C-alpha positions as CSV (number, residue, x, y, z in Angstrom):
1,M,153.6,198.4,-6.1
2,K,153.5,202.0,-4.6
3,S,157.1,202.5,-5.6
4,M,157.9,204.0,-9.3
5,Q,161.7,202.8,-8.9
6,W,160.2,199.5,-8.5
7,R,157.7,199.2,-11.0
8,L,160.1,200.9,-13.8
9,L,163.0,198.2,-12.3
10,V,159.9,195.6,-12.7
11,L,159.2,197.3,-16.4
12,L,162.8,197.0,-17.1
13,C,163.7,193.0,-16.3
14,G,160.7,192.4,-17.9
15,M,162.1,193.8,-21.1
16,I,165.5,192.1,-20.8
17,A,163.5,188.7,-20.3
18,V,161.9,189.0,-23.2
19,A,165.0,190.1,-25.2
20,W,166.8,187.0,-23.9
21,C,164.0,184.7,-24.5
22,I,163.5,186.0,-28.7
23,S,167.6,185.6,-28.6
24,I,167.9,182.5,-27.3
25,S,164.8,181.0,-29.0
26,M,166.5,182.4,-32.3
27,G,169.8,180.5,-31.5
28,V,168.3,177.1,-30.7
29,T,165.8,177.2,-34.2
30,Y,169.5,178.2,-35.9
31,L,171.5,175.5,-34.1
32,W,168.5,173.0,-34.6
33,Q,167.4,173.9,-38.1
34,G,170.4,175.1,-39.9
35,P,171.0,178.3,-41.8
36,D,167.9,178.6,-43.7
37,V,165.5,178.9,-40.5
38,G,162.6,180.7,-41.2
39,W,163.3,184.1,-39.2
40,R,166.8,184.5,-41.1
41,L,165.7,184.4,-44.4
42,G,162.5,187.0,-43.4
43,L,165.0,189.8,-41.4
44,K,167.3,188.8,-44.6
45,A,164.8,189.9,-46.8
46,M,163.8,192.8,-44.3
47,G,167.4,194.2,-44.6
48,D,167.7,193.7,-48.5
49,A,164.3,195.8,-48.8
50,L,166.1,198.6,-46.5
51,A,169.0,198.4,-48.5
52,S,167.1,199.0,-51.5
53,H,166.3,202.3,-50.5
54,L,169.6,203.4,-50.3
55,P,170.8,205.2,-53.0
56,A,173.4,202.9,-55.4
57,A,176.6,205.9,-55.1
58,W,176.4,204.6,-51.5
59,F,177.9,201.4,-52.2
60,A,181.3,201.2,-53.6
61,H,180.2,198.2,-56.1
62,S,180.3,198.3,-59.6
63,G,179.6,195.3,-61.5
64,A,183.2,194.0,-62.2
65,V,184.8,195.9,-59.3
66,A,185.4,194.5,-56.2
67,A,184.9,196.2,-53.2
68,A,187.7,197.9,-51.0
69,P,189.2,196.4,-48.2
70,G,186.6,197.0,-45.1
71,Q,184.1,198.3,-47.0
72,P,180.6,196.4,-46.1
73,Q,179.2,194.5,-48.7
74,P,175.2,195.4,-49.5
75,A,174.5,192.4,-47.6
76,E,176.4,193.7,-44.2
77,I,174.6,196.6,-44.7
78,G,170.8,194.6,-44.6
79,S,171.9,193.5,-41.6
80,M,172.7,196.8,-40.2
81,L,169.7,198.3,-41.2
82,T,167.5,195.8,-39.8
83,A,169.7,195.6,-36.4
84,M,168.9,199.6,-36.0
85,L,165.0,198.9,-37.3
86,L,165.1,196.4,-34.2
87,N,166.3,198.4,-31.7
88,T,164.4,201.4,-32.5
89,L,161.4,199.1,-31.9
90,E,162.5,197.9,-28.9
91,L,163.4,201.1,-27.2
92,L,160.4,202.9,-28.9
93,V,158.4,199.8,-26.7
94,M,160.2,200.8,-23.5
95,G,160.0,203.9,-23.6
96,L,155.8,204.0,-24.0
97,L,155.8,201.1,-20.9
98,S,158.0,203.2,-19.3
99,W,155.8,206.4,-19.7
100,R,152.5,204.7,-19.1
101,A,154.3,203.2,-15.5
102,V,155.1,207.3,-14.4
103,V,151.2,208.1,-15.3
104,T,150.0,205.9,-13.7
105,S,152.3,206.3,-10.4
106,L,151.3,209.9,-10.6
107,R,148.1,209.9,-11.2
108,P,147.4,210.1,-7.4
109,L,149.1,213.5,-7.5
110,R,146.7,214.8,-9.7
111,S,143.7,213.6,-8.1
112,I,145.2,215.3,-4.8
113,S,145.8,218.6,-7.1
114,D,142.4,218.6,-7.9
115,S,141.0,218.4,-4.4
116,L,143.2,221.0,-3.0
117,R,142.3,223.0,-5.8
118,Q,138.5,222.4,-4.4
119,R,138.9,223.0,-0.5
120,R,137.6,225.5,0.9
121,A,139.3,228.4,2.4
122,F,141.4,228.0,6.1
123,D,140.6,224.1,5.4
124,L,144.5,222.7,6.6
125,T,143.4,219.5,7.2
126,P,146.5,217.3,6.3
127,V,146.6,215.8,2.6
128,P,146.5,211.8,3.0
129,D,149.9,210.1,1.6
130,E,148.8,206.6,1.5
131,P,148.2,206.5,-2.5
132,M,150.9,208.3,-2.8
133,P,154.2,206.8,-4.6
134,L,157.0,206.4,-2.0
135,E,159.4,208.4,-3.7
136,L,156.5,211.8,-3.1
137,Q,155.3,210.4,0.2
138,P,158.4,212.2,2.1
139,L,157.5,215.8,0.0
140,L,153.9,215.3,0.9
141,Q,154.9,214.8,5.0
142,S,156.9,218.0,4.6
143,F,153.8,219.6,3.3
144,N,151.2,218.1,6.0
145,S,153.8,219.3,8.8
146,V,154.0,222.7,7.0
147,L,149.7,222.6,6.9
148,S,150.0,221.7,10.3
149,R,151.8,224.2,12.2
150,L,150.2,227.2,9.7
151,D,147.0,226.1,11.3
152,D,148.6,225.8,15.0
153,S,149.4,229.6,14.4
154,M,146.0,230.2,13.3
155,Q,144.1,228.7,16.2
156,V,147.0,230.7,18.2
157,E,145.7,234.1,16.3
158,R,141.9,233.2,16.9
159,K,142.3,232.8,20.3
160,F,144.3,236.1,21.0
161,I,142.0,237.4,18.8
162,A,139.0,236.6,20.9
163,D,140.8,236.9,24.0
164,A,142.1,240.9,22.6
165,A,138.0,241.8,21.7
166,H,137.0,240.2,25.6
167,E,139.9,242.4,27.7
168,L,139.1,245.6,25.5
169,R,135.6,245.6,26.0
170,T,135.5,245.7,29.5
171,P,138.0,249.2,29.8
172,L,135.8,250.3,26.6
173,A,132.7,249.8,28.7
174,A,134.2,251.6,31.6
175,M,135.6,254.6,29.9
176,H,131.5,254.8,28.5
177,L,129.9,254.2,32.5
178,Q,132.6,257.3,33.9
179,A,131.6,259.4,30.7
180,E,128.4,258.9,31.4
181,V,128.9,259.6,35.6
182,A,130.8,262.7,34.7
183,L,127.9,264.1,32.5
184,A,125.1,263.7,35.2
185,A,127.5,265.0,38.0
186,D,125.3,267.5,40.1
187,T,128.6,268.6,41.7
188,L,132.1,269.9,40.4
189,Q,133.6,267.5,42.6
190,G,131.6,264.4,41.2
191,K,132.5,265.4,37.9
192,D,136.6,266.0,38.7
193,Q,136.3,262.3,40.5
194,A,134.7,260.4,37.4
195,L,137.1,262.1,35.2
196,G,140.2,261.5,37.3
197,K,138.3,257.3,36.9
198,L,137.9,257.9,33.1
199,L,141.6,259.2,32.8
200,E,142.9,256.3,34.6
201,V,140.4,253.7,32.2
202,S,141.7,255.7,29.5
203,L,144.9,255.5,30.3
204,R,145.3,251.5,31.1
205,T,143.5,251.1,27.7
206,H,145.8,252.8,26.1
207,R,148.5,250.6,27.7
208,L,146.1,247.5,26.7
209,A,146.1,248.4,22.5
210,E,150.1,249.1,22.8
211,Q,150.8,246.0,24.0
212,L,148.3,244.0,22.1
213,L,150.3,245.6,18.8
214,D,153.2,244.8,20.3
215,T,152.7,241.3,20.7
216,A,150.6,241.1,17.2
217,R,154.3,242.9,15.2
218,L,156.1,240.4,17.3
219,D,154.5,237.6,16.3
220,A,154.5,239.2,12.8
221,G,158.0,239.5,12.6
222,L,157.9,243.1,12.1
223,H,160.6,244.2,14.5
224,Q,162.8,241.8,13.1
225,S,165.4,244.7,12.2
226,A,168.9,244.4,12.1
227,R,170.7,244.0,15.8
228,E,173.2,246.6,16.9
229,P,175.3,246.9,19.8
230,L,173.8,249.6,22.6
231,D,175.1,250.7,25.9
232,L,171.5,248.9,27.9
233,L,172.6,250.9,30.9
234,T,172.1,254.5,29.1
235,V,169.0,252.6,27.5
236,C,167.7,251.6,30.7
237,R,168.0,255.1,31.8
238,L,166.2,256.7,29.2
239,I,163.5,254.5,29.7
240,M,163.1,255.1,33.4
241,D,162.7,258.9,33.0
242,D,159.6,258.2,30.8
243,F,157.9,256.4,34.1
244,W,158.5,259.2,36.7
245,I,154.9,260.3,36.0
246,Q,153.3,256.7,35.8
247,A,155.0,255.7,39.2
248,S,154.3,259.4,41.0
249,R,150.4,258.6,40.7
250,R,151.5,255.5,43.1
251,D,154.4,257.5,45.1
252,C,156.6,255.1,43.9
253,S,160.2,255.7,43.7
254,L,162.5,254.3,41.0
255,S,166.2,254.3,40.9
256,V,168.6,252.7,38.0
257,D,172.2,251.6,38.7
258,G,175.0,249.2,37.2
259,S,177.7,249.5,35.2
260,A,177.8,250.2,31.3
261,C,177.1,247.0,29.4
262,L,177.2,246.1,25.7
263,L,174.3,244.2,23.9
264,V,174.2,243.5,20.3
265,C,170.1,243.0,20.2
266,D,167.2,244.7,18.3
267,P,166.6,248.2,19.9
268,D,163.2,248.0,19.6
269,E,162.5,244.7,20.8
270,I,164.8,245.6,24.1
271,G,163.1,248.8,24.5
272,I,159.6,246.6,24.6
273,L,160.9,244.6,26.9
274,I,162.2,247.2,29.6
275,R,158.9,249.2,29.6
276,N,157.0,246.0,29.9
277,L,159.3,245.3,32.9
278,V,158.8,248.8,34.6
279,D,155.4,249.1,33.8
280,N,155.0,245.8,35.9
281,A,156.7,246.3,38.7
282,I,155.3,250.0,39.2
283,R,151.9,248.3,38.7
284,H,152.1,245.6,40.9
285,G,154.2,246.8,43.8
286,H,152.8,248.5,46.9
287,A,152.1,252.0,46.7
288,G,154.5,253.9,48.1
289,G,156.8,251.4,47.5
290,R,160.6,251.2,45.2
291,V,161.0,250.0,42.0
292,Q,165.0,249.2,41.4
293,L,166.3,248.2,37.6
294,R,170.1,247.3,37.5
295,C,172.3,246.6,34.5
296,G,175.8,244.8,34.0
297,Y,177.4,241.5,33.1
298,H,176.6,238.4,34.7
299,P,179.7,235.8,35.3
300,A,178.7,232.4,33.8
301,A,180.5,229.5,32.3
302,G,183.7,231.6,32.4
303,A,182.3,234.3,30.5
304,L,180.8,237.3,31.1
305,H,176.6,237.8,30.1
306,P,175.2,240.8,29.6
307,M,171.8,240.5,32.3
308,M,169.6,243.4,32.9
309,E,167.3,243.0,37.0
310,I,164.8,244.2,37.8
311,E,162.9,244.5,41.6
312,D,160.1,245.5,43.3
313,D,158.8,245.3,46.8
314,G,155.1,243.9,46.0
315,P,153.4,241.0,47.3
316,G,155.5,239.2,44.5
317,V,154.5,236.5,43.2
318,P,154.4,232.5,44.3
319,A,157.0,230.0,43.5
320,R,153.9,228.1,41.4
321,D,152.7,230.6,39.4
322,R,156.1,231.9,38.0
323,E,156.4,229.9,34.7
324,A,152.4,230.5,34.4
325,I,152.6,234.4,34.7
326,F,154.7,234.4,31.1
327,Q,151.8,232.8,28.8
328,R,149.5,235.2,27.2
329,F,146.5,236.6,29.4
330,Q,147.5,234.6,32.2
331,R,147.5,236.8,35.7
332,S,148.8,235.8,39.0
333,G,145.9,235.5,41.9
334,H,148.3,237.5,44.2
335,L,148.1,240.3,42.4
336,S,145.8,242.8,43.1
337,R,146.6,245.6,40.4
338,G,146.4,243.4,37.7
339,G,146.9,244.1,33.7
340,I,145.8,241.7,31.4
341,G,148.3,239.3,31.3
342,I,150.5,240.6,28.0
343,G,153.4,242.6,29.3
344,L,155.3,239.5,30.8
345,S,154.4,237.1,27.5
346,L,155.9,239.9,25.2
347,V,159.2,239.5,27.9
348,A,159.2,236.3,27.5
349,A,159.0,236.4,23.4
350,I,161.3,239.0,23.2
351,A,164.2,237.1,25.9
352,Q,163.5,233.8,23.4
353,N,164.4,235.8,20.2
354,H,167.4,236.9,21.3
355,A,168.4,233.2,23.4
356,A,168.3,235.0,26.8
357,R,167.6,233.2,29.8
358,I,164.9,235.0,32.2
359,E,165.6,233.9,36.2
360,T,162.8,234.8,38.8
361,G,162.9,234.9,42.5
362,C,162.1,237.3,45.6
363,G,163.2,240.7,46.2
364,R,165.1,241.8,49.2
365,H,164.4,240.0,52.3
366,G,161.9,237.8,50.9
367,Q,159.7,240.6,49.9
368,G,158.7,241.3,46.5
369,F,159.6,239.7,42.9
370,R,162.7,240.2,41.2
371,L,162.8,239.2,37.5
372,R,166.6,238.7,35.7
373,V,166.7,238.6,32.2
374,V,170.8,237.4,31.1
375,F,171.8,237.6,27.3
376,P,174.0,235.1,25.8
377,A,178.1,236.3,26.1
378,R,179.7,238.1,23.3
379,D,183.2,237.9,22.2
380,A,183.6,241.8,22.9
381,V,182.5,241.8,26.6
382,H,184.6,238.9,27.1
383,A,187.2,239.7,30.3
């Protein structure tokens, strides 16, 4: 019997049954043998013995004076004491048996506690719940659910660390190689070419380190600061100004247009989102191409939704690859100047944190790539 409730219920029913059997047998013998039955005489003798230990002043009797009306007689006092003693013994037996039932039911819990204490670090295998009482199994199942989610998170973190280490190994090796080439170059032109490539690899490595740190902070919830309203158009213009040097290296034109747009958000996360969108568009667009960033309100379902949209004129992303590019370390095979597949995964995670949806498609005239982030409508921006 695995249920603690059923064990206590069976115990209670057994005690009631025993008490009824004793009472019925006593009644039958009383009716069969009369008032002088042995058990009655024994109980009376027990009551008299108990009453004899009470102080004489407790009794309202003297040798020749009758008791006041309603005053218990010594025989009645003995019967009351006998009943109290028997009830106390019955409750004592009931308590001992209940204690035994509870200890027996909770014994598997002690065993599980000992096994958990002896586990090795990072051992997150589920705890078996078969020997546990039914009342404790929901708690154990919830505990196993937490262990499972923690194990999944640790597996993701281990994969992330392994992928990050692999991605960092390549640019670091390239930096080392270009530094050796620059040292070994015989001409100033050769040194300049090697140093230029070294600078390019260094910038890429710096960007990679930033994205890895942003991903780690986002996973740890370190960017979850208080949300505040901000003008999305102003933020887009400030961030776009930081990319003119990067865009000039590829002779790429940048533009920001749209209308003032109020968004209640985490400023740090929205900044990361916009930076990754602009960096991705410049990196994967055509040399000498254009990157256009727009923001405003998007009407949908009778409400105005804050949104921002970025568009480039690069090779674009095939429809079959558009879902995969938002996963970590996933790249589209059509992108010639690839990153490592972190930027858009950050965009997707931040959009999810803000309950926003992402829409993708082709750019103008079916060329390039367009990505739109639509945020939930707010009462403050309703028309």
